[in-house]
C-alpha positions as a Markdown table, in Angstrom:
| # | Residue | x | y | z |
|---|---|---|---|---|
| 1 | Met | 0.0 | 0.0 | 0.0 |
| 2 | Pro | 1.3 | 3.5 | -0.8 |
| 3 | Thr | 2.3 | 5.6 | 2.2 |
| 4 | Gly | 2.1 | 9.3 | 2.7 |
| 5 | Val | -1.1 | 9.5 | 0.7 |
| 6 | Ala | -3.9 | 11.4 | 2.6 |
| 7 | Leu | -7.1 | 9.4 | 2.8 |
| 8 | Arg | -10.5 | 11.2 | 2.8 |
| 9 | Asp | -13.3 | 9.9 | 4.9 |
| 10 | Val | -11.3 | 6.9 | 6.2 |
| 11 | Arg | -14.1 | 5.7 | 8.4 |
| 12 | Glu | -16.6 | 5.7 | 5.5 |
| 13 | Gln | -14.1 | 3.9 | 3.2 |
| 14 | Leu | -13.6 | 1.2 | 5.9 |
| 15 | Phe | -17.3 | 0.9 | 6.5 |
| 16 | Asp | -18.1 | 0.7 | 2.8 |
| 17 | Ala | -15.4 | -2.0 | 2.4 |
| 18 | Ala | -17.1 | -3.9 | 5.3 |
| 19 | Asp | -20.4 | -3.7 | 3.5 |
| 20 | Arg | -19.0 | -5.2 | 0.3 |
| 21 | Ile | -17.2 | -8.0 | 2.2 |
| 22 | Leu | -20.3 | -8.9 | 4.2 |
| 23 | Leu | -22.6 | -8.9 | 1.2 |
| 24 | Lys | -20.2 | -10.9 | -1.0 |
| 25 | Ser | -18.7 | -13.4 | 1.5 |
| 26 | Gly | -20.4 | -13.2 | 4.8 |
| 27 | Pro | -19.1 | -12.5 | 8.4 |
| 28 | Glu | -16.5 | -15.2 | 8.4 |
| 29 | Ala | -14.6 | -13.2 | 5.6 |
| 30 | Leu | -14.7 | -10.0 | 7.5 |
| 31 | Thr | -11.2 | -9.5 | 9.0 |
| 32 | Ser | -9.2 | -6.3 | 9.6 |
| 33 | Arg | -6.9 | -7.3 | 6.7 |
| 34 | Ala | -9.9 | -7.8 | 4.3 |
| 35 | Val | -11.4 | -4.5 | 5.3 |
| 36 | Thr | -8.2 | -2.5 | 4.9 |
| 37 | Ile | -7.4 | -4.2 | 1.5 |
| 38 | Gly | -11.0 | -3.5 | 0.4 |
| 39 | Ala | -10.7 | 0.1 | 1.5 |
| 40 | Gly | -7.3 | 0.5 | -0.3 |
| 41 | Cys | -5.3 | 1.4 | 2.8 |
| 42 | Ala | -2.7 | 0.0 | 5.1 |
| 43 | Lys | -3.8 | -2.1 | 8.1 |
| 44 | Gly | -2.4 | 0.4 | 10.5 |
| 45 | Val | -5.0 | 3.0 | 9.3 |
| 46 | Leu | -7.8 | 0.9 | 10.9 |
| 47 | His | -6.0 | 0.8 | 14.2 |
| 48 | Arg | -5.3 | 4.5 | 14.2 |
| 49 | His | -9.0 | 5.2 | 14.1 |
| 50 | Phe | -10.3 | 2.3 | 16.3 |
| 51 | Thr | -8.9 | 0.7 | 19.4 |
| 52 | Asp | -9.2 | -2.8 | 18.0 |
| 53 | Phe | -11.2 | -4.7 | 15.4 |
| 54 | Asp | -14.2 | -5.2 | 17.7 |
| 55 | Asp | -14.3 | -1.4 | 18.3 |
| 56 | Phe | -14.3 | -1.0 | 14.5 |
| 57 | Leu | -17.1 | -3.5 | 14.1 |
| 58 | Ala | -19.2 | -2.0 | 16.9 |
| 59 | Glu | -18.9 | 1.5 | 15.3 |
| 60 | Tyr | -19.7 | 0.0 | 11.9 |
| 61 | Val | -22.9 | -1.7 | 13.1 |
| 62 | Leu | -24.0 | 1.4 | 15.0 |
| 63 | Asp | -23.3 | 3.6 | 11.9 |
| 64 | Arg | -25.4 | 1.3 | 9.7 |
| 65 | Ser | -28.2 | 1.3 | 12.2 |
| 66 | Thr | -28.5 | 5.1 | 11.8 |
| 67 | Arg | -28.6 | 4.8 | 8.0 |
| 68 | Met | -31.7 | 2.8 | 7.8 |
| 69 | Asp | -32.7 | 1.8 | 4.3 |
| 70 | Ala | -34.5 | 4.7 | 2.6 |
| 71 | Arg | -37.8 | 2.8 | 2.0 |
| 72 | Val | -38.1 | 2.0 | 5.7 |
| 73 | Ala | -37.2 | 5.5 | 6.8 |
| 74 | Ala | -39.5 | 7.0 | 4.2 |
| 75 | Leu | -42.7 | 5.1 | 5.2 |
| 76 | Arg | -45.5 | 7.6 | 5.3 |
| 77 | Ala | -49.0 | 6.8 | 6.6 |
| 78 | Gly | -52.0 | 7.4 | 4.5 |
| 79 | Thr | -50.6 | 6.7 | 1.1 |
| 80 | Gly | -51.0 | 3.5 | -1.0 |
| 81 | Ser | -51.6 | 0.1 | 0.5 |
| 82 | Val | -50.2 | -0.6 | 4.0 |
| 83 | Thr | -49.4 | -4.2 | 3.0 |
| 84 | Asp | -47.5 | -3.1 | -0.2 |
| 85 | Ala | -45.6 | -0.3 | 1.6 |
| 86 | Val | -44.4 | -2.6 | 4.4 |
| 87 | Ala | -43.6 | -5.5 | 2.0 |
| 88 | Glu | -41.5 | -3.2 | -0.2 |
| 89 | Ala | -39.8 | -1.7 | 2.9 |
| 90 | Leu | -39.0 | -5.2 | 4.3 |
| 91 | Thr | -37.6 | -6.3 | 0.9 |
| 92 | Ser | -35.5 | -3.2 | 0.7 |
| 93 | Leu | -34.2 | -3.5 | 4.2 |
| 94 | Phe | -33.3 | -7.2 | 4.0 |
| 95 | Gly | -31.8 | -6.8 | 0.5 |
| 96 | Ser | -29.3 | -4.4 | 2.1 |
| 97 | Val | -26.5 | -5.3 | 4.5 |
| 98 | Ala | -29.0 | -5.9 | 7.4 |
| 99 | Val | -29.1 | -9.7 | 7.2 |
| 100 | Ala | -25.3 | -9.9 | 7.0 |
| 101 | Ile | -25.0 | -7.6 | 10.1 |
| 102 | Val | -27.3 | -10.0 | 12.0 |
| 103 | Ala | -25.0 | -12.8 | 11.1 |
| 104 | Leu | -21.9 | -10.8 | 12.0 |
| 105 | Val | -23.3 | -9.9 | 15.5 |
| 106 | Thr | -24.2 | -13.5 | 16.0 |
| 107 | Phe | -20.8 | -14.7 | 14.8 |
| 108 | Arg | -18.6 | -12.5 | 17.0 |
| 109 | Asp | -18.9 | -12.6 | 20.8 |
| 110 | Gly | -16.6 | -9.6 | 21.3 |
| 111 | Leu | -18.7 | -7.5 | 19.0 |
| 112 | Arg | -21.9 | -8.4 | 20.9 |
| 113 | Ala | -20.2 | -7.5 | 24.2 |
| 114 | Arg | -19.0 | -4.2 | 22.8 |
| 115 | Leu | -22.5 | -3.4 | 21.4 |
| 116 | Arg | -24.1 | -4.1 | 24.8 |
| 117 | Glu | -22.1 | -1.1 | 26.2 |
| 118 | Thr | -24.2 | 1.3 | 24.1 |
| 119 | Trp | -27.1 | -0.7 | 22.7 |
| 120 | Pro | -28.8 | -2.7 | 25.5 |
| 121 | Ala | -30.9 | -5.2 | 23.5 |
| 122 | Gly | -31.4 | -6.6 | 20.1 |
| 123 | Val | -29.3 | -6.1 | 16.9 |
| 124 | Pro | -29.0 | -2.3 | 16.2 |
| 125 | Val | -30.0 | -2.3 | 12.6 |
| 126 | Leu | -33.0 | -4.5 | 13.1 |
| 127 | Thr | -34.1 | -2.9 | 16.4 |
| 128 | Glu | -34.1 | 0.5 | 14.7 |
| 129 | Ala | -36.1 | -0.9 | 11.7 |
| 130 | Ala | -38.6 | -2.4 | 14.1 |
| 131 | Glu | -39.1 | 1.0 | 15.7 |
| 132 | Leu | -39.6 | 2.7 | 12.3 |
| 133 | Phe | -42.2 | 0.1 | 11.4 |
| 134 | Ala | -43.9 | 0.5 | 14.7 |
| 135 | Ala | -44.1 | 4.3 | 14.3 |
| 136 | Tyr | -45.5 | 3.9 | 10.8 |
| 137 | Leu | -48.1 | 1.4 | 11.9 |
| 138 | Glu | -49.0 | 3.7 | 14.8 |
| 139 | Asp | -49.7 | 6.4 | 12.3 |
| 140 | Glu | -51.7 | 4.0 | 10.1 |
| 141 | Arg | -53.7 | 2.9 | 13.2 |
| 142 | Ala | -54.5 | 6.6 | 14.0 |
| 143 | Leu | -55.8 | 7.0 | 10.4 |
| 144 | Gly | -58.0 | 3.9 | 10.8 |
| 145 | Arg | -56.1 | 2.0 | 8.1 |
| 146 | Ile | -55.2 | -0.9 | 10.4 |
| 147 | Ala | -57.2 | -2.4 | 13.2 |
| 148 | Gly | -57.6 | -0.1 | 16.2 |
| 149 | Thr | -56.7 | -3.0 | 18.5 |
| 150 | Ala | -53.3 | -3.5 | 16.7 |
| 151 | Asp | -50.2 | -3.2 | 18.8 |
| 152 | Pro | -47.7 | -1.4 | 16.5 |
| 153 | Ala | -44.6 | -2.1 | 18.6 |
| 154 | Thr | -45.3 | -5.8 | 18.7 |
| 155 | Leu | -46.2 | -5.8 | 15.0 |
| 156 | Gly | -42.9 | -4.0 | 14.2 |
| 157 | Ala | -40.9 | -6.7 | 16.0 |
| 158 | Ile | -42.9 | -9.5 | 14.3 |
| 159 | Leu | -42.3 | -8.0 | 10.9 |
| 160 | Ile | -38.5 | -7.9 | 11.5 |
| 161 | Gly | -38.5 | -11.5 | 12.8 |
| 162 | Ala | -40.6 | -12.7 | 9.8 |
| 163 | Gly | -38.5 | -10.7 | 7.4 |
| 164 | His | -35.3 | -12.1 | 8.8 |
| 165 | Leu | -36.7 | -15.7 | 8.4 |
| 166 | Leu | -37.7 | -15.0 | 4.8 |
| 167 | Phe | -34.4 | -13.4 | 3.8 |
| 168 | Ala | -31.9 | -15.3 | 6.1 |
| 169 | Asp | -30.5 | -17.5 | 3.3 |
| 170 | Arg | -27.9 | -15.2 | 1.7 |
| 171 | Thr | -26.8 | -18.0 | -0.7 |
| 172 | Gly | -30.1 | -18.7 | -2.3 |
| 173 | Pro | -32.5 | -16.6 | -4.2 |
| 174 | Pro | -34.5 | -14.0 | -2.3 |
| 175 | Pro | -38.1 | -14.7 | -1.6 |
| 176 | Ala | -40.6 | -13.8 | -4.2 |
| 177 | Pro | -42.4 | -10.4 | -3.8 |
| 178 | Ala | -45.7 | -12.3 | -3.5 |
| 179 | Asp | -44.3 | -14.4 | -0.6 |
| 180 | Val | -43.2 | -11.2 | 1.3 |
| 181 | Arg | -46.6 | -9.5 | 0.6 |
| 182 | Arg | -48.5 | -12.6 | 1.8 |
| 183 | Thr | -46.4 | -12.7 | 5.1 |
| 184 | Val | -47.0 | -9.0 | 5.7 |
| 185 | Ala | -50.7 | -9.4 | 5.0 |
| 186 | Ala | -50.9 | -12.2 | 7.6 |
| 187 | Ile | -49.2 | -10.1 | 10.2 |
| 188 | Ile | -50.9 | -6.7 | 10.0 |
| 189 | Pro | -54.6 | -6.7 | 10.9 |
| 190 | Val | -56.3 | -4.3 | 8.5 |
| 191 | Ala | -59.2 | -2.2 | 9.6 |
| 192 | Ala | -62.6 | -3.6 | 8.8 |
| 193 | Ala | -63.3 | -0.8 | 6.3 |
| 194 | Thr | -60.2 | -1.4 | 4.2 |
């Protein structure tokens, strides 16, 4: 690797390299060497910005949890079909690095311990998504588009769990859109008038 070359946005370069590695090869391939090679920098660069590799991974996971997929973050109540909106958002979320991050957190004990220091429960990316789904469903319930007896927080968590089960196999084809939609329709109780 060249030395003396200024790197811009080092953290982002390293995080983007981690995304590519996770999506292509899974958590077992994510090493400090693979990340720095993928980012085009020397291994020491990672250790200048993070205390150790688990610190890097914890910061990476937390960063990705704040960059929720645009479709999930952009859910707006009162427009289109609730089922279609949630199915598209789930597909988009689990088509991203989210499934690989779940595997990464499961795969690395040190990372889980480090995340518990700042994130008390759950996997950050998925916990954040469940909260976004819950907020969206709360708004839809207020508009009368889902059943008034629905519990949005519970439904948000169920959607994440069901979505993870649908998309968990990174090596096979993703589930068909009709399968995702059918799952969402079975979870969300629509209002009687819809």
